C-alpha positions as a printed NumPy array, in Angstrom:
array([[  15.313,  -22.969,  -97.251],
       [  18.145,  -24.724,  -99.087],
       [  19.827,  -24.42 , -102.453],
       [  17.97 ,  -25.091, -105.711],
       [  18.174,  -28.78 , -106.778],
       [  20.787,  -28.099, -109.45 ],
       [  23.056,  -26.577, -106.808],
       [  22.488,  -29.19 , -104.117],
       [  25.726,  -30.423, -102.545],
       [  26.714,  -32.195,  -99.355],
       [  28.537,  -29.315,  -97.736],
       [  29.622,  -31.482,  -94.818],
       [  31.568,  -33.698,  -97.24 ],
       [  33.748,  -30.651,  -97.991],
       [  34.632,  -30.212,  -94.322],
       [  37.444,  -32.579,  -93.25 ],
       [  36.628,  -34.042,  -89.845],
       [  33.236,  -32.327,  -89.757],
       [  31.026,  -33.114,  -86.812],
       [  31.361,  -29.969,  -84.765],
       [  32.711,  -26.463,  -85.07 ],
       [  35.744,  -27.739,  -83.214],
       [  38.29 ,  -25.372,  -81.786],
       [  41.979,  -26.208,  -81.817],
       [  42.458,  -28.803,  -79.041],
       [  42.938,  -27.34 ,  -75.573],
       [  46.404,  -28.85 ,  -75.2  ],
       [  47.635,  -27.193,  -78.392],
       [  45.977,  -23.882,  -77.534],
       [  47.54 ,  -23.807,  -74.071],
       [  50.96 ,  -24.494,  -75.558],
       [  50.473,  -21.819,  -78.205],
       [  49.384,  -19.162,  -75.714],
       [  52.287,  -20.002,  -73.391],
       [  54.738,  -19.525,  -76.259],
       [  53.4  ,  -16.061,  -77.085],
       [  54.21 ,  -14.624,  -73.653],
       [  53.768,  -10.832,  -73.599],
       [  52.328,  -10.955,  -77.116],
       [  48.919,  -11.538,  -75.523],
       [  47.567,   -8.417,  -73.876],
       [  46.369,   -9.029,  -70.286],
       [  43.655,   -6.934,  -68.688],
       [  45.036,   -3.57 ,  -67.644],
       [  43.567,   -0.088,  -67.322],
       [  40.556,    0.23 ,  -69.602],
       [  41.186,   -3.199,  -71.122],
       [  38.897,   -5.06 ,  -68.727],
       [  39.312,   -8.498,  -70.324],
       [  42.161,   -9.294,  -72.699],
       [  43.454,  -12.312,  -74.556],
       [  45.466,  -13.637,  -71.626],
       [  42.379,  -14.23 ,  -69.475],
       [  41.024,  -16.937,  -71.79 ],
       [  37.502,  -15.512,  -71.711],
       [  34.915,  -15.533,  -74.487],
       [  35.782,  -12.084,  -75.868],
       [  37.903,   -9.005,  -75.249],
       [  36.351,   -6.025,  -73.449],
       [  37.474,   -2.387,  -73.527],
       [  35.907,    0.207,  -71.194],
       [  34.881,    3.347,  -73.057],
       [  33.524,    5.208,  -70.034],
       [  31.651,    4.549,  -66.798],
       [  28.542,    3.327,  -68.608],
       [  29.862,    1.563,  -71.712],
       [  32.27 ,   -1.258,  -72.461],
       [  33.05 ,   -2.441,  -75.989],
       [  33.105,   -6.198,  -76.653],
       [  35.049,   -7.683,  -79.579],
       [  34.949,  -11.312,  -80.721],
       [  35.106,  -13.503,  -83.81 ],
       [  34.237,  -17.064,  -84.78 ],
       [  34.055,  -19.055,  -88.022],
       [  34.072,  -22.695,  -89.071],
       [  33.581,  -25.242,  -91.841],
       [  30.101,  -26.638,  -92.692],
       [  28.393,  -28.809,  -90.07 ],
       [  25.074,  -29.105,  -91.945],
       [  24.315,  -29.439,  -95.651],
       [  21.787,  -26.621,  -95.991],
       [  23.78 ,  -23.431,  -96.738],
       [  21.17 ,  -21.112,  -95.25 ],
       [  21.115,  -23.099,  -92.007],
       [  24.919,  -23.148,  -91.895],
       [  24.923,  -19.359,  -92.16 ],
       [  22.352,  -19.022,  -89.364],
       [  24.279,  -21.391,  -87.114],
       [  27.625,  -19.687,  -87.72 ],
       [  26.217,  -16.223,  -87.038],
       [  24.344,  -17.36 ,  -83.926],
       [  27.555,  -18.954,  -82.695],
       [  29.586,  -15.778,  -83.288],
       [  27.022,  -13.563,  -81.534],
       [  27.028,  -15.956,  -78.588],
       [  30.39 ,  -14.722,  -77.301],
       [  28.879,  -11.264,  -76.822],
       [  25.929,  -12.668,  -74.877],
       [  28.35 ,  -14.786,  -72.822],
       [  29.91 ,  -11.53 ,  -71.586],
       [  26.546,  -10.015,  -70.644],
       [  26.458,   -7.738,  -73.679],
       [  24.34 ,   -7.122,  -76.762],
       [  25.709,   -7.316,  -80.326],
       [  25.755,   -4.096,  -82.327],
       [  27.564,   -4.712,  -85.602],
       [  29.258,   -7.56 ,  -87.468],
       [  31.265,   -8.26 ,  -90.609],
       [  31.267,  -11.521,  -92.55 ],
       [  34.343,  -13.751,  -92.735],
       [  34.23 ,  -16.274,  -95.577],
       [  36.49 ,  -18.675,  -97.445],
       [  35.025,  -20.191, -100.601],
       [  36.138,  -22.646, -103.324],
       [  34.857,  -20.513, -106.176],
       [  35.903,  -22.987, -108.883],
       [  34.079,  -25.882, -107.217],
       [  30.975,  -24.415, -105.602],
       [  28.487,  -21.917, -107.059],
       [  28.845,  -18.465, -105.566],
       [  25.054,  -18.48 , -105.195],
       [  25.506,  -20.996, -102.37 ],
       [  27.738,  -18.504, -100.566],
       [  24.947,  -15.983, -101.024],
       [  22.587,  -18.389,  -99.22 ],
       [  25.115,  -18.818,  -96.398],
       [  25.443,  -15.063,  -95.968],
       [  21.682,  -14.594,  -96.154],
       [  21.307,  -17.035,  -93.29 ],
       [  23.964,  -15.174,  -91.318],
       [  22.298,  -11.834,  -91.958],
       [  18.893,  -13.145,  -90.851],
       [  20.329,  -14.546,  -87.6  ],
       [  22.188,  -11.322,  -86.86 ],
       [  19.092,   -9.258,  -87.626],
       [  17.109,  -11.333,  -85.121],
       [  19.638,  -10.221,  -82.516],
       [  19.423,   -6.558,  -83.519],
       [  22.928,   -6.716,  -85.012],
       [  23.821,   -4.952,  -88.257],
       [  25.92 ,   -6.814,  -90.835],
       [  28.007,   -4.19 ,  -92.618],
       [  30.284,   -6.039,  -95.036],
       [  33.179,   -8.405,  -94.58 ],
       [  36.027,  -10.184,  -96.322],
       [  36.094,  -13.284,  -98.557],
       [  39.048,  -15.316,  -99.794],
       [  39.433,  -18.263, -102.152],
       [  39.978,  -21.54 , -100.272],
       [  39.444,  -25.213, -101.173],
       [  37.525,  -25.76 ,  -97.913],
       [  34.495,  -23.474,  -97.324],
       [  34.428,  -21.541,  -94.064],
       [  32.072,  -18.898,  -92.721],
       [  31.592,  -16.797,  -89.613],
       [  31.609,  -13.259,  -88.291],
       [  33.606,  -10.731,  -86.342],
       [  31.237,   -9.018,  -83.921],
       [  31.258,   -5.822,  -81.869],
       [  28.957,   -5.571,  -78.865],
       [  28.285,   -3.337,  -75.9  ],
       [  27.828,   -3.953,  -72.182],
       [  27.878,   -2.074,  -68.906],
       [  31.401,   -2.35 ,  -67.449],
       [  30.05 ,   -3.132,  -63.981],
       [  27.724,   -5.915,  -65.144],
       [  30.038,   -8.044,  -67.257],
       [  30.061,  -11.827,  -67.059],
       [  33.544,  -13.33 ,  -66.712],
       [  34.876,  -16.852,  -66.246],
       [  37.036,  -16.044,  -63.199],
       [  34.172,  -14.965,  -60.903],
       [  32.734,  -18.384,  -60.021],
       [  32.489,  -18.678,  -56.216],
       [  32.214,  -21.856,  -54.147],
       [  28.646,  -22.542,  -53.07 ],
       [  27.142,  -21.188,  -56.286],
       [  24.784,  -23.155,  -58.533],
       [  25.431,  -24.11 ,  -62.179],
       [  22.613,  -23.571,  -64.674],
       [  22.828,  -24.656,  -68.327],
       [  20.467,  -22.951,  -70.765],
       [  20.542,  -25.316,  -73.79 ],
       [  20.701,  -29.061,  -74.357],
       [  24.001,  -30.61 ,  -75.463],
       [  24.86 ,  -33.087,  -78.211],
       [  25.375,  -31.03 ,  -81.378],
       [  28.773,  -32.611,  -82.031],
       [  27.539,  -36.191,  -82.162],
       [  24.456,  -35.169,  -84.16 ],
       [  26.57 ,  -33.371,  -86.77 ],
       [  28.884,  -36.382,  -86.971],
       [  25.852,  -38.625,  -87.332],
       [  24.65 ,  -36.427,  -90.191],
       [  27.975,  -36.636,  -92.016],
       [  28.137,  -40.42 ,  -91.613],
       [  24.497,  -41.055,  -92.489],
       [  23.42 ,  -42.105,  -89.008],
       [  21.209,  -39.18 ,  -87.912],
       [  17.582,  -38.979,  -89.   ],
       [  15.923,  -35.789,  -90.223],
       [  14.031,  -35.186,  -86.971],
       [  17.224,  -35.419,  -84.893],
       [  19.086,  -33.056,  -87.224],
       [  16.178,  -30.578,  -87.211],
       [  16.152,  -30.47 ,  -83.392],
       [  19.904,  -29.822,  -83.363],
       [  19.615,  -27.049,  -85.967],
       [  16.798,  -25.441,  -83.97 ],
       [  19.009,  -25.407,  -80.886],
       [  22.069,  -24.084,  -82.724],
       [  20.057,  -21.246,  -84.291],
       [  18.51 ,  -20.137,  -80.987],
       [  20.185,  -16.93 ,  -79.899],
       [  21.517,  -16.694,  -76.348],
       [  19.998,  -13.211,  -76.099],
       [  17.12 ,  -14.243,  -73.824],
       [  19.416,  -16.326,  -71.628],
       [  21.795,  -13.391,  -71.171],
       [  18.94 ,  -11.014,  -70.412],
       [  17.538,  -13.359,  -67.763],
       [  20.99 ,  -13.893,  -66.252],
       [  21.634,  -10.157,  -65.995],
       [  18.299,   -9.668,  -64.267],
       [  19.216,  -12.429,  -61.796],
       [  22.529,  -10.814,  -60.874],
       [  24.768,  -13.412,  -62.54 ],
       [  28.409,  -12.305,  -62.86 ],
       [  30.153,  -15.493,  -63.989],
       [  29.262,  -17.277,  -67.215],
       [  30.577,  -18.801,  -70.408],
       [  29.043,  -20.227,  -73.532],
       [  29.45 ,  -23.937,  -74.208],
       [  31.152,  -24.496,  -77.554],
       [  34.127,  -26.473,  -78.86 ],
       [  35.624,  -27.51 ,  -75.52 ],
       [  32.351,  -29.121,  -74.436],
       [  30.451,  -28.661,  -71.187],
       [  33.208,  -30.176,  -69.037],
       [  35.993,  -28.355,  -70.875],
       [  34.431,  -24.937,  -70.475],
       [  33.536,  -25.64 ,  -66.836],
       [  37.124,  -26.76 ,  -66.179],
       [  38.482,  -23.52 ,  -67.651],
       [  36.038,  -21.476,  -65.596],
       [  36.859,  -23.297,  -62.363],
       [  40.595,  -23.068,  -63.003],
       [  40.396,  -19.32 ,  -63.645],
       [  38.395,  -18.788,  -60.439],
       [  40.507,  -21.109,  -58.26 ],
       [  37.578,  -23.426,  -57.44 ],
       [  36.302,  -26.931,  -58.215],
       [  32.913,  -28.042,  -59.52 ],
       [  30.447,  -30.908,  -59.603],
       [  28.128,  -31.91 ,  -62.452],
       [  25.095,  -34.145,  -61.984],
       [  25.143,  -36.067,  -65.255],
       [  21.495,  -37.088,  -65.115],
       [  20.375,  -33.458,  -64.833],
       [  22.093,  -32.243,  -68.011],
       [  19.578,  -31.712,  -70.856],
       [  20.341,  -33.685,  -74.037],
       [  19.255,  -33.105,  -77.616],
       [  16.815,  -35.693,  -79.001],
       [  18.701,  -38.651,  -80.444],
       [  22.09 ,  -37.529,  -79.13 ],
       [  22.426,  -40.267,  -76.536],
       [  21.688,  -43.02 ,  -79.072],
       [  24.172,  -41.535,  -81.562],
       [  26.886,  -41.345,  -78.903],
       [  26.21 ,  -44.955,  -77.908],
       [  26.482,  -45.965,  -81.586],
       [  29.927,  -44.367,  -81.871],
       [  29.162,  -41.183,  -83.805],
       [  31.756,  -39.189,  -81.894],
       [  33.657,  -36.257,  -83.486],
       [  37.413,  -35.872,  -83.222],
       [  37.034,  -32.735,  -81.141],
       [  35.077,  -34.653,  -78.513],
       [  37.768,  -37.322,  -78.303],
       [  40.416,  -34.598,  -77.983],
       [  38.455,  -32.978,  -75.149],
       [  38.198,  -36.316,  -73.345],
       [  41.926,  -36.951,  -73.617],
       [  42.899,  -33.448,  -72.505],
       [  40.57 ,  -33.463,  -69.494],
       [  41.53 ,  -36.941,  -68.273],
       [  43.61 ,  -35.561,  -65.392],
       [  41.11 ,  -32.825,  -64.472],
       [  37.772,  -34.648,  -64.644],
       [  36.639,  -37.528,  -62.448],
       [  33.619,  -39.454,  -63.74 ],
       [  31.809,  -41.647,  -61.202],
       [  31.564,  -45.341,  -62.023],
       [  27.78 ,  -45.23 ,  -62.325],
       [  27.729,  -42.652,  -65.143],
       [  26.914,  -44.383,  -68.478],
       [  29.708,  -44.216,  -71.047],
       [  27.605,  -42.479,  -73.703],
       [  26.576,  -39.811,  -71.201],
       [  30.221,  -39.182,  -70.306],
       [  30.911,  -38.777,  -74.027],
       [  28.177,  -36.154,  -74.351],
       [  29.493,  -34.174,  -71.391],
       [  32.798,  -33.898,  -73.296],
       [  31.07 ,  -33.372,  -76.662],
       [  32.425,  -30.473,  -78.706],
       [  29.452,  -28.146,  -79.178],
       [  28.514,  -25.618,  -81.802],
       [  26.412,  -22.616,  -80.784],
       [  25.643,  -24.106,  -77.378],
       [  23.919,  -22.471,  -74.46 ],
       [  25.242,  -20.404,  -71.583],
       [  26.672,  -22.017,  -68.463],
       [  25.67 ,  -19.647,  -65.669],
       [  27.094,  -19.452,  -62.154],
       [  24.207,  -18.443,  -59.905],
       [  25.145,  -17.294,  -56.381],
       [  21.605,  -17.468,  -54.936],
       [  18.624,  -19.792,  -55.215],
       [  18.299,  -20.411,  -59.001],
       [  14.557,  -21.084,  -58.881],
       [  13.41 ,  -17.727,  -60.225],
       [  16.1  ,  -17.702,  -62.913],
       [  15.159,  -21.189,  -64.068],
       [  11.498,  -20.19 ,  -64.243],
       [  12.431,  -17.118,  -66.291],
       [  14.604,  -19.132,  -68.69 ],
       [  11.975,  -21.831,  -69.168],
       [   9.341,  -19.159,  -69.688],
       [  11.445,  -18.009,  -72.638],
       [  11.225,  -21.484,  -74.154],
       [  14.701,  -22.623,  -73.124],
       [  15.365,  -26.14 ,  -71.749],
       [  17.35 ,  -24.689,  -68.843],
       [  18.376,  -26.98 ,  -65.999],
       [  20.235,  -26.916,  -62.698],
       [  23.193,  -29.178,  -63.546],
       [  25.653,  -28.828,  -60.662],
       [  27.465,  -26.585,  -58.245],
       [  30.743,  -24.81 ,  -57.608],
       [  32.769,  -26.223,  -54.704],
       [  35.937,  -25.747,  -52.742],
       [  38.761,  -27.956,  -53.925],
       [  41.606,  -28.331,  -56.375],
       [  41.305,  -25.475,  -58.907],
       [  39.845,  -26.736,  -62.146],
       [  38.841,  -30.14 ,  -60.792],
       [  35.434,  -31.289,  -62.099],
       [  33.627,  -34.284,  -60.647],
       [  30.789,  -35.921,  -62.575],
       [  28.265,  -37.712,  -60.395]])
């Protein structure tokens, strides 16, 4: 469902460094947050999760049954179809609510658009895609804000709701627990392959299908299974988000590389060198925190660091994950048992 032929453009060519919805590199973010000091509100009183905790969203308790979740996310184009870009961006923004164990209620659009260079009708397609994705999650889109900018950007600010006693948080991972990943990885290398002309249509379609799959079913299954620690896998990659989770909880972790589900074509693209800048930044930042066994193929190590867009949930499961995996797979998700939480140096991740 793309733009009419006369409006067709390569949106990814307007996104410098496109290849993933990359966050600011971890090293720069850590330095920035450290410099802000008390400017970041830590959890206190009814603020159950604040900025200082480094979690996926902020959470404010309203009463004994309700907690309000607030998050936002936006990025430059990673695909050329404006409708698909809108769906991906909205799905990605809603994901932070699901990663806290909540459900999205309401969202506003955030957009930057080069009005003199791109037809405003294309922005309409982007927003239509965002509205359709939000609607699929039962989330109302109620307006937003748009500015003029030479580089197009789109996303959403989202409000959600959860029970304050059933929240997922990154600092609750306990040694002995199992790690379950609900989606395949590789969106960063696929998007880079698309921009550089190396990814075929079938590979791109599989990546888009993954990025537009809401994490609603995964969150619902995780809540039913009693999960209390989780994160979504986005710009810092699988290993980056696991490192942050383990560091926050004071534990270590192991990943079995061969068990991690991969998007079709992603391994070949990684081997061919279609690696986004965000993935390289993740690899450099995590060099002192991640140990990769000698037998792990190079391209697989790249994918474990790959900066993701609208990835799945990484769930910490305290009990036998068999029933949860069956539930997730029954919902059509390529969920897999990918590792475990261990005792050890906080934040240390070993890839076997």
